[in-house]
Each structure stands twice: as structure tokens, then as C-alpha cells.
N, C-alpha and C positions, 0 to 999 in steps of 0.2 A: 561463459556458460552457454551452451547451445541447446536449445529445446528442439530436439530433432526426432522425427519419425519413430515415435514410441506410442504405446497404446494410449488412446485418449477416450475418456468417457465423460460426458457432460452431465446435465442435470439428472439426478437419480443415479449417478454413476456408481459403479462398484467394480470389483474384480471380474464380475460376470456382466454381460451386456444387460443394461437395465430395460431396454425395450426390444422385445423379440416377438414378432407376430408368429406364435407357435414355436415349437422346438426347432433348433437349428444345429447343424453340425459345428463342432469347434473349428476355429480358424486353421487354415493350412499352415504348415511350417513356414515361418518368415512373414506371414500375413499379419498386418497390424490393424486391429479392429477399433473403430472410434464410434462415439455416440454424440458427436457435435450437433447433430440434428435429432437427437433422442431416438435414434434407431441404429442398428448395427450396419456399419459401412467400413470398407477398407480405407485407411487414412490416405492412400494414394489415389483413391477414387472419389472421395467426398469433395464436392466443389466449394470448400470453405478453407480459409487459411487457418490451419490448426497445427500447433506444435506441442510437444510434450517431453517431459523429463521423468524417467522412472526412478524408483528407489535405488536400483543398482547404479544408475548414473549419478545420483546424489552422493552415494558412497564413493564412487570412483573419483569424483571431483572434490570430495571432502567438504561438502556444503552442509552446514549445521542447521540453517533455517530456510523456510520458504522465501522469506524476504531477501536473503542473500542470493538465493537461486535466481529470483526474478531480477534483482538489481544487476546481476552479471550477465543478463541476457540482452542481445542486440535489440534495439527498438524499445527498450523499457528503461525508464528512470524511476527510482523510488525517492520521492521527496519526503524529508523528515521535518520540514518546517515550511511555513508560508511567509511571504513578505509581511513584515510588521508583527509577526507572531512572537518574537522575543525568545524563542527557544527552539533547539534542534535536537530531538530525541525520539524515543519510540512511542511517545504519546500521540504523535502525529505521523502517519504513514500514508501517503497518497501515491497511487500507481499512475504513472504517466506513460501511456502506451501510444506509440506512433506520434508523439508530440502533442497529444491532447492533454494539455496541462490542466489539472483541476485547480481552481483558484480558491476553493474553500473546502472545509471538511464536509459540507453538505452538497456541493456541486460535484459529485463523484462521476467520473467518466468511464471507469473500469470497475466492475463489481466483482466481489469475491464470493465463491461458492464452496461449500464443503460437501462432497458427494452429491453435488447438484442442488443443495439446499442453500438458499440465499443467506448471506451474513452481512448485516448492514454496516458493520464497522470494518474499514480496511485494515485495522490493526490485527485482524485475524491472521494475517501473514506471519505475525510473530508467535501466535499461540500454537500452531500446528507443528508437530515433530514426527519424524519417521513416517511420512506419507508413502503410499504405494506409488504415486506419481503426481506430477503437477502438469496441468494442461492450460494452455493459453489459446484462446479463440480471438482472432483479430477481426476488426471491423464491427459495425453495429450488430448486436445479437438480440435485439428486442423481441423478435418473433418467438424465440424459444426461451430466452432467459429474462425478459421483462425489463423493468426500470433500471436506469443507471448503468446500462451496458452500451453507452454511447460510443466508446472506442473499442470495447471488447469485454472479455470476461476471463477470469482466472478461476479454474476449478481444481480443488485439492481433493484427491481421491485417497481414501484410507485403505489399508490392507485388510482384506477379509480373512476370517479364520478358515483353516482347512479342516479336513475330517480326521487328520492324524495329529498326535501330540507332537508339538515342536516348541522350542524355546530358544531365545538368543539373548546374549549379553554383550554390550560393547562399552568400551571405556577409552577416553582420550585424556592425555595430559600434555600441556604445552607451556611454553614461556608466557609471560604476562598473565600468570595465574589462570590459564585456560584449562577448563575441566569439563568433561561431558561423560555422563553415565546413562545408559539406556538399557532397559530390560523389557522383554516381551515373552508372553506365553500364550499358546493357543491349543485348542483341542476340542473333542466332543464332550458334550454334557449328556446327550442321549443320541440315538441314531438319527434324530432329525434336528437337533439343536447343537450348534457349535459356538465357541466364544474365542475372543482374542482380547487380552488385557496388556496394557503397556504402562510403564512409568519411566520418567526421564528427568534428568537434572542437567542443566547447562549453565556454565558461567564463564565469563572472561574478564580479565582485568583491563583497566584503561591503558592507553598508550601515551598519554600526555600528563605531565606532572603539573599540578596546580601550584603556581609560585606563591600563592597566599597561604596555603595550608600544608603543602607537601604531599597531599593525597593525590592519587591518580584520577584523572578525568576520563570517563567512558566505561566504568565498571557496569556490567550487565549480568543478570542471572534470570533464568526461567525454569520453572518446574511445571510438569504436566502429567496427567494421568488420563487414560482412555479405557473404555470398555465397549466391545463390539459384539453383539449377539446376532446370529443368523439362524432363523428357523425355516425348515422346509418340511412342513407337515404332510405335504402331498407333492406329486410331480408337477402340479399346476400352480401351487401357491408358494411364494417365498416372502418372508417377513424379516426385516432388518431393523435393528435398533442400535444407535451409536450415541455415546455420551462422552464428554470431555470436560475436565476442569484444568485450568492453567492459571499461573500467576507469573508476573514479571516484577522483579524487584531490582531497580537500577540505582546507581549512585549519580552524582552530578555528571552530566553528559560532556562529551568532548566537543567543545564549541568555543568560539572566541569572537571578538569584534576587531575589524580593521578600521582604524579611526581616520576620519577626515579632518579632525582638529586635534591639536595638542591638548593633553589633560595634565595639569600640574598641581601638586599640592603645596602647602605652605612651606615644606622642607625642601622644595626644589626638585622632588621626584617627578619626572615627566614621562608620560606615555606618548610617543611621537605619532604625529599624523603621517599616514602613508599615502595621502592624496597626491595624485600626479597631474591633475588638471582642474580647471575651474569652469563650471557650466552655469549659465544664468546667474553668475555672481556667487555660486556655491562651490566650495572646494569638494572634489569627489574623485572617483577612480575611473580612468578610461583604459580600455583594452583589457588584457589579461590581468586578473586580480593578482596583487603582489603576494609573496609568501608572508608567513607570520614573522614579524620583527619584534614586537613587544612580547614580554613574558605572557604565557598563557595562564591566566589566573582568574579566580572568582572568589567572592567572599562566601564560602560554603561551609563554614564551621557550624556544626550542630550544637551550639551552646544553649544555655538556659533560655535565652531570649527567643531562639528559634523553636525550642521545645515548647515553650509557653504558647507561642504563635500557633503551632500545629495542634496542640492539645486544647485549643479554644473551641468549645462546642458552640454552634450557632445554627438557628433555623435556616439561615441563608447559605449554609454549606450543602452541597449536593452529596458529598461523601463525608461522613462524620469521622471524628478522630479515631474511633475504635478500629476502623478498617482503612484508615487513610495513611498516607505517606508519613514517615516518622523523622524525616530529615530531608536535606536537599537531594533531589532525584525523583524517581517515579515508582509508584506502586500500582499495579493493575491486576484485577481479578476477572477472569473470563470463564463463563459456563456456556456450554453448547450441547444440545441434544436434538437428534432427528431420527425419524423412522420412515421406512418405506415398505409398502406392501405391493407385490406384483402378482397378478393372476392371469394365467394363460387361459383365455376363454375357449379358443379353438385354434386350429392351425393358422387362421388369418388375423386373429385379434388378441391383443394383450393389453390389460388394464393395469395402471400403476397409480398409486396414491403416495404422496410425500407430505410430511409435516415436519416443521422445525421450530426451535426456540433458541434464542441467543440472549445472553445478558453480559454486559461488561461495565465495570466501573473503574475509574482510575483517578488518582490525584498526583499532583506534581508540584514541586517547589523548585524555582530557579532563581538565580541571581541575575537581575536584568543588566547591570552595567558590564559584567564579564571582564572585570579588571581587578587587580590586586589593590584594594583601597585600605590596606592595613595602616598606612601612614597618612591617610586622609581623615581628618577629624570629623566626627559626627557633628554636623552644624547645628542641630537642634537638640540633641540628646533628649528627645521626647518621643521615642518610638512606642513605648508601652506604659501602662499604668503602674508598673513596678520599676522605678528608676534604677534600682540596684542591678537589674538584669539587662539594662540597655548597653549596647556595645559602645566602645569609645571611638570606633571607626565608622565611616560611612558605608551604608549597605542599602540595597533596594531589593529585598526578597519579594517575589511575586508567586502567589499560589493559584493553581488552576485545578479544577476537578470536573468530572463528566460522568454521566451514567447513560447507557443506551440499552435498549432491549427491543426485540422484534419477534413476531410470530409469523409463520408462513404456512400455506397449505396449497397443494396442487393435486389435481387429478387429470389423467390423460389416458388416451387409448391409441395404441399403435395399430396400424392396419396394413395388410398387404394382399392385394388381389391382382394377380397377373402382372401386367405392366404398370400398375398403379400401386404406390405405397406412400405412407405418410403417418401423421400423428395429428390429433386434435385434443384440446384440453382447456382447462380453466385454472386460474391461480388467484391467490389472495395473499397480500402482505400487509402487516400492520406494524409499523416501526415508530419508536419514539425516542427522544433524547433530551437531556438537560445538561446545562453547563454553568459553571460559576467561577468566581475568582476571589482572591483576598489579598490585602496589602495593609501597610501601616499608613495612617495619616501623618503627614509631616508638619501639620499646622499646630497640633496640640497633643498632649499626652492622652493616652487612651488605649483600649484594646484594639486589635486588628479589625479592619473593616472587611466584612464578607458580603458578597452579593451573588445572586444567581439569576439567570435568565429564566423565563417561563418555559414550560414543556413545549417541544415541537413534535408534531405527530404527522406521519405520512401513511395514508392507506391507499392501497393499489389493488384494483380488481382488473384482471386480464382474461381475455378469451383468445386462444391462439390456434393456429392450424399450420400444417405443412403438407404439401402434396408433391410427389414426384411422378412424372409420366415418362416412361421409356418409349420415346417416339419411334426409335429404331434400336437395334442392338448396340449402337454407338452414341446416339444422340438422346439426351434427357433434358426435359424442361421441368423447372422447379418453381413453385409459387408458395410463399410463406407470408404470414401476417399475424399481427396481434392488435386487437382493439383493447385499449386500456383506459381506465378512469383513475386519475390520481387526485386524491383529496388531501390538501395540505392545510394543517390547522396550527395556529400559534396560540398559546395560552399565557395568561398573566401568571406571574410567580406567586409566592406565598404572601404577598402584601397587596393592599388595594392600590389602585393607580388612578389618579385624576388627570385628565388631559382636556384639551379643547373640545374633544368629541364626547366627553362625559367621564363618568367614574366606572372603573372596572373592578369588580370584586376579586379577592384572591382566587386563583386557579380558574378564573372564567375565560371564555374564548375571546381573544383579541381580534383575530382575523381568520378567515377560512375561505378556501376557494377550491374548486374542482377543475381539472384539466382533462379533456377528452381527446384522444389521438388514435389514429389508425396507422400502424407502422408496418409496411410491407417490405418484402425482399423477393426479387426475381432473379433466378439463376439459370443459365444455359451451360451445360457441360458436354463435351464431345470427347469420346475415347478414340484418340488417333490410332493407337494400336493397343494390345493388351498391357503394355508397359508404359504408356504415356497418355495423360489426359490434360485437356485445356478447358478452362472455364471462364465465365464472365458473370458479374452480378451487379445489380443496382439495389440499394437499400436506403431506407429512411430510419432515422433515430431521433429521439427527443429526450431531453432532461427536463423534468417538470419544474415549474416556477417555484419561487419561495418568497418568504417575507423577511424584511428587516424590522421585525416587530420590536426589537430592543430600542429602536429610535423613540418609541412612545415614552420610555422611561427617562430619557435625557432632558436636560433643561432646555428652554427655548433657544438659548444661545448656542448650545451644542447642536441642536437640531438644525439651526440655521447654517452652521459650519458644514454639516454633513450634506444638507441640500445643495449648498454651493459646490460641493464636490461631485454632484450628479447622482446622489443616492436618493432613492424613493422607497416608499413603504412596500409596495408589491413589485416583485421581479418577475418578468415574463419568462416562459420556457425558452430554452435554447434548442436549436434543431440542427441536424446534419443530414446531408445527402451524400452517399458514398458510392463511388464507382470502383470496381475492382476486377482485375484479370489475374489469372494464375496458370501455372504449368507445374505439373508434378508427375513423378514416375520413378523408374529404376532402370539401371543399365548393368551390363556385365553379369547377367544372371542373378541380379539382386545384390551384387557386391557394392553398388553405388545406388543410393536413394537420394532424391533431391526434391526440393520444393522452391518455386519461384513465384513471387506475387508482386503486383504493382497496384497502387491505389491512388485515387484523387478524391478528396473529401471537401465539401463545402460546409463550413461551420458558421451558422448564422445566429444572430441575436445572442451572441456569446456573453455568458456571465463572467464578470471580473470582480475581484475583491479590491476595494479601495480603503486604505487605512488613513486615518487622520490623527495627529497628536493634538488633542484639544484640552485647553486649560479648564480644570474643574475647580471652581471657587470653593466648593464645599469641602474638598480634601486638600486644597492648596497644593495640588500636583497636576501633572499632565496625565490625562487618560489616553491610552492608545485605542481609539475606537474606530469603527468603520462598518462597512457592510458590502453588499453585493449589488452590482448594477449591470444592465444589459448594454455594455459599451463596446462590444467587439464584433467583428466579422473577419473570418480567417479562412484561407484556402490551405489545405494540407495535402501533401503528395509524397510518394516515396516508392522505393523498391526494396524488397526483402528476399533473401536467399538463404537456404540451408542445404548442406550436403553432408551425408554420412558415407564414408568410403572404407570398406574393409579391404585394405591393400593386399594383405596376405595373413598368414597365421601369426606373424610377428607384429605387424603394424596396422593400426586403425587410426583414421583421421576424421574428426568431425569439425565442421566449420560453419559459421553463420556470419552474415553481414547485413546491415540495414542502412539505407539512406532515408532519413525522415525529414523532409523539407517542409517549410511553411512560409506563408506570406500574409501579413496582416493587411486587410483592406480598410478596416475602420477600428479605431480604438480611442478611448478617452479615459484619462486618469489624471485629474487635477494635481494629485500629489507628485506624480512623475513630471508633470509639466512645470510645477514649481521648482523642482530640482534641476531639470535639464533645459527648460525653455522650449522643449519639443511639444508642438500641438498637433502635428501631422505625423502619425505613426505608420502611414502606408509604406509597404515594402519591408517593414521590419519582420523579424522572426519571433516565433513563440519562445518564451523563457523556460528555463528549467528542463529543457529537452535537448538531448544530444542529436546533432544533425547527422553525424556518422558514428556508427558503433559496429563492433565486430568481436568475434570470439573464434579462436582456433585451439583445438585440443588434440594432442598427439599422444596415443597410448602405445607403448611397446610391451610385449609380454610373450611368455612361452614357458616351456617346461624347464625345470631346474634339475639337471642330471644328478648332482650329488645327493639329492633327497628324493626318495621315491614318491611319486604322485604329487609333487609340489610344483607350483607355477609361480613365476615372478612377474611383476608388472612395474612400469614406470609411466606416470601420467604427468604431462605438463600442459597448463592452460595459459593462454594470453587473452586477457580481457581488455578491450579498448572502448573508451567513451570519449567523444570529442567534447570540448568545453561547452558549458551551458550559459546562456545569458541570465543575469540576475533579474532582469525585467524586460518588458516589451519595448523599452527605450533602446535596447541593444547597445548600451554604453559599456557595461562591465560584464566579463564572463570569467568562468573558471578556466584553468589550463587543461589541455588534453590529459586524459588519465589512462595510464598503461599499468596494468596489474598482472604480475606473473605468479602463478601458484604451481607447485610441483609436489609430487608424492611418489614414493617408491616402497614396494613391499613384496610380501610373499604369502601365498595361500597354500595350505596343506589340509585337505579334507575340510573340516568345519572350522578351521582356525585361520584367521588372517591377521598378519602383523605388518604395520606400515609406519614409515617416517614421513613427515610432511613439513612443508614450508609455505606459508601464505604471505603474499606481498613480498616475494623473494628479494626484490631489490629495494625494499624499504621506501617505497614511493610516498612522499609526504604531501602530495597535491590535495588541495582543498576539494572536498567532494560536493559541496553545495554552498551557494551564496545567496543572500537575501538582503534587500534594501532595509536599512534600519537607522537607528539614531545613536549618536554619541551621548552617553549619559555621564554628565560631569557635575559633581556637587557644587561647583563654583560658577557654572555658566549654563545657559540654556542653548541647546542646539536642535530645537524641535521645529523650527520654521520650515525646514526641508530635510530630507534624508541626509544624514551626516556620518554614517558608518555602514559597513557591510557586516552582516551576521554570517559567520563562516562555520560550516560543519567540518570537523577534522576527521581524517581517516584512521583506521586501525593500522598500526605499523607492523613491521615484520614479526611473524609469530611462527615458531617451530615447535614440533612435538612428536609424540608417538601415539599410535592408536592400535587397539586390538579388538577383534570381533570373534565371538564364539557362538556356534550354533549347535543345538542339541536335538 
């Protein structure tokens, strides 16, 4: 998937330029207008690394979700789990751009925006369907986009309604129970008000059969609806309102464990260890991770015992049973609304106001061992207060839930006076989240134990500016900056808490701290000739600090274990200094468009997540607990290139490639040291990031003589990602991943029919690995990591798709 030379519009983005100092003529044919700096600029002349993918490109490549589009793009990896997390599914999606691997759900390095409005949850990537385009801005974007744009930003632009009536319907049916139906209608309500409404349903069946139940692992379904209103009551004023509701309803995910120990039941059934080395006395995996040998299985039967578990109401649940998951898998509900108002004051000034609201809640039930334990006897037979519902087999179901919401507001003014142009504005963001979990006690009969952490809140005030001075007709100097105040607050949950520091009442403030930063960016760009520009920039970025407030709730013995792992209550902000150079332009009268960029980034005071398996005497089980610590210092560097070449009327080629290197200067993780014996991580590379990645897409097409006004097309894509390390120890990695997708079809008028094949050669390479533990009912393997948690790919899928436009 190549994000190449297409229209890009950043905050406040829309199908029309969001910032225009006075009325401007429409772009010339072939010109691509961007708003990466919140004003209209040609993508080949804006001195920022910006790539985009339009709706037409998404259709041509057969991409169903924004997440799929990003994951197939060079320089980007989408992580679906974190080390120690125990599950790999759509409840966790973190964007890893340029190797800036987020180490927790709160330490986001690449933020998501919908029409320029901030969305606190990265899982918004799954909620959006049928966008006008996807935009990727690389490098720190704090000056214009604010917090958590450490590595960059992804902006999803919606399609605006037109002034004429139009409608479209598309349908897809494929193997593995793949199905997609999408409908849209747009038109005028009055001569100054237009609307666009969409509804869509997407589902896919899993690719891996569960050896324990016979069901498929990896079933997913998504439903969404949107409404977009655009009002233009005068030539100077434009008001837009967009709303979206979406839900994701998934079955048990496609995941498994690669074991470093044999697991055997009383009948002699053995799941074999695939360990190929011993480190620090611990059996583990060295080099490329092995393929899956043991049957892919999990105890995911939704029997009476599980239904009772999930229907148990508790004040300690974040998501209550009436709106929660009803079996193994994931259920998520998302709501988003935003509005913009743009007023052209005079030919030199344009004012814009944006406001947004997001809410998301999800609940998920997973089987932690990820093995077929049908023949493994339940050792305690004391899972619940209703013995008749208890299973005869061993199982370790674990429940997780979360709720997030945020409000944002921004006001800005774009200006243009002669050789000087720019923007100035202020912004406000108020985001909060809660999370919890649930499990059964293995020590005695009883109902499931639910617990929730306290509310976390982040408030951000920012004042920003950007100014460009055209020193000559070729040389421009740019200075941008944002002053921001981040206030982070941690609250107690719904029960009182007594610690050595005193007693905290329910919902009271545990910890609060403000961080103040000024984040500048300076850019110099030079137009070598009308078709070639070179630029260089220096920028600063920051991710605000956070708290490990959950530590206050642990027993003194657990707190001591966490302190020994280097975890403290308050975590300091992490910072980046980024140096970048770039070259972009076009050749052969615009038939070739290209972008080339190189960067060197200094990531300091890096936050890292450290997990510990700590024995909890209250529940007679091991708790997988941990937190975030400033244990890292990393240099990141790389080169990225994109080319779009219209060879002739028959052939088009687009290609992209990225080298994203890294070098760890300082890192500490006692859990990894216990496993590997490594204490000095200098010279290692960042985990979960492909060092090399590429995409090549070739499109053939032309007229089809036997049918009047018909055109045929054939598109094939090769997506490549080099293997990723499971951890900063650089001991185990995935194998290189090569995915080929192809589609062939015909268009006549408003009708398109095509056949497709995704993962054409049925590549079974593991898509992600994470250090974890072997869970054995007869033995404990928690002193060190003892398994790899593996995310499994979608296997070959073929089908047919039709699109109708009216």
C-alpha cells in the first residue's frame, strides 16, 4: 500500500481547503493541494513529509479498513498487542510510525484525527469506513496538531456532500465468509444546505480453526453509520457537522502461544516446547520465530459458566453486562461528532473554529492459556458459586473493559500579506479513560472478581503559530511553535484506599501534575526549479508524563516487586529532537511524481512498559501487573521514498520504500534481564518495527472493444515488511512478510465488477510476537518469560465485488 501524492488536508480538513485567506481559485489540473500546515499548499511544494491515499486508491487496492491501509504502508506497523498484554485483537491498536514503538496505550506516539479533530483512542482506525482520503504526516507535528504527535499524525478525511443528488451501493462476497455492504446518498436540502449519509456492514470469517471447539478464530464484524451536513448561508461562512456511530463485534481472535516448556496432561497429551536455545538458564527462542507446530486452540466455549461470568453485574465493572461482550471476543461501541465553522473575514484573513466529541467503550473476554485444555482436568472445580455450571476442564478466562471520552476545541486565524503567510490559534483538549478486568479466584468457590482502576484525565491547553516568509521567489523561511500545558490527573476508583500516605475517598484525586513545554519547528525550503524543491527542518516534540497510580492499590509485597523492577509512581515526559531533509517534485511533464525524505531523531527519557508476574495471595493466583518507566534513550534514523509513474495509457506504477533504523543507547527492563541475562542493551534495535518495508503496485487498464464505453483493469500489489523484534533484547523476531494481492475487473458507466484475491500465495507468517508466559495448570513458569504470544494472519481470501453509482 503506497500513500502517494494525493490530496492531503490536515486539521479542519475537508474536501475544500479548510484554511484560505480569502477566496482562491481552484487548483490547476494535476495540482495536489494540502493543508498539512493548516493553509492551502501544493503537496510538492510544502516542506513537510506528507503522503496520502484517496478513496479511489482504496477501492483500486481493495482495502476495507483504514487500519489495513496503514498496516500495508511502508514505514508503519500496527501493533495489536503489547508485551505481557495476553491478547492480540482489535481492542488494542497502536500505530508505530518510523520505528517509534508505543510501549503502552497511554504513551501514544502517533495521534489520530478525523477531519482534523483529535481522537484520543487509536482504535478509531477500525471505526472509519469509506473515507475520502487518508493522510499521513511524518515527524513531530506538535506545532499544529498538539499532544501525542511525537512521531507524526494520521488524519482521516470524510467525503463532503455535493450540490447534486447522488447515491452509491457496493457489495462484496468472498471466501471465509467475507461480506461487505456499503451505501451512501447525498444531495441538497436547500440551496445552502447539503447532506451525505452512509451506512455500512463488514464482516469476515476467521482463518484458523480452534482445535478445542471447531469454531474459526479471527471472526470480525463492523457496522457504522454517518451523517454529514454542510451549510453555506453566505459566500463568507461555511459550517459543517459530522456524526458517526460504529460498533465492532468480534469472536475469539486469531492468536496462539509458542511454548518454551512442554505442557502435558494426566492422559499423556503433550503440547511441545518449540524452544531452540537457553538464555540465563531459561529455555526460549533465538532468531526467527518458528512456525506454529501445536494445534491452534483455546477454551472459548460460551457455556453456562461463561454466560454467568459475563452477566454478573458489579460496581467494579467499567462496562456493565447490558452493553458488554456476551462471549469470548470483543464488543466495542464508538460515537464521534465534530463541527467546524469557517468565516472569510477579508481577502487576507480567514477564521476557523473546530469542536469535537468522542466516546468509546469496549469489553473483551480472552482465554489466557491459548491451548486446547479439553483433556486437562479442572484442578479445583471451584470457579463459581454454582458448582453445576463449573467446567470439567481447566480454563483461565480473563475479562478486560475500558471506556474513553474526550472533548476538544480549537480556534485559529489564517493570514496572508504579501510575502508573509501563516496561522495562529489556540486549542483545548479534555480526555479521560477508565479500565478494568475480571477473573475467577482459584482458591475458593465464589463469583468472579472484578476490579477497575481509577479514572485518568488529561487536559491540554495550547497556543500555536506558524509563519512563512518568502525571502526570494525561490527561498522560504518557516518558523512554527506551540506552547502547551498538559495537566495529568489520576483518580481513585469507586472504593476508598488506605496507604502509607493516608486514606483516599472514592473518586478522589490521587495524583496530579502539570507539564509546560514550548515545541518549535524551523524549516528552510528552496525551489530549485518550478518542478523540484528541497527542504530541511529541525523540530522538537514531547509526550507528557504519566502516573503509575495503580501501584497504590497493590499490597506492600507487590509494590516492592514493582519497585525492584525500576517502576516509580510518577513518570517524566519523554522528548524528541528531529532533523529532516527532503526532496520532492515531478518529471516528464508530471507523469512522474516523487518524494524523498531522510530523518535523524533523538528520543530521550523514553517511556517503556515493564510487566511483572506477581503472586497475589488474596486470589491464590499470579497477577500480570506492571507500569511505565523512563528507562530508554534511542536514536532513530531512516530514508523514505515514494514514486508515482504514469507510464502510458495502459500502465501505471506506484512504489514506496522505507528504511527505518534505530539504535538503543540506554534501556533497562529487569524482566528482560531475568530472561536473557542482558543488562547492557546498547546497540540493540527498537522492537515491533520493520527495519525495511516496501510496496509496489502495478495497474494495467484500457478500453474493452467488445463492450462500448467499457474499461478493464488489473491491479497487483506486493507488500513487504521485514521481521520485527519481540523485545529490545533483540533475541527473537518474526520472519519477513511478503503479501501479494491482486484484483481484475471492468467498469462500464456507473457499474464496476471485479474479482479479487488477497494474500494470493497464502502466506502463513506470524504478523506479531510478544514476550509472554506458558500457562500450565500443573506447573508454574512465571519466573521469566516462557512463551511467545503470536498474532496470526488472515489466509488467502478470494471473492467478487460490485459497485453501482446513481
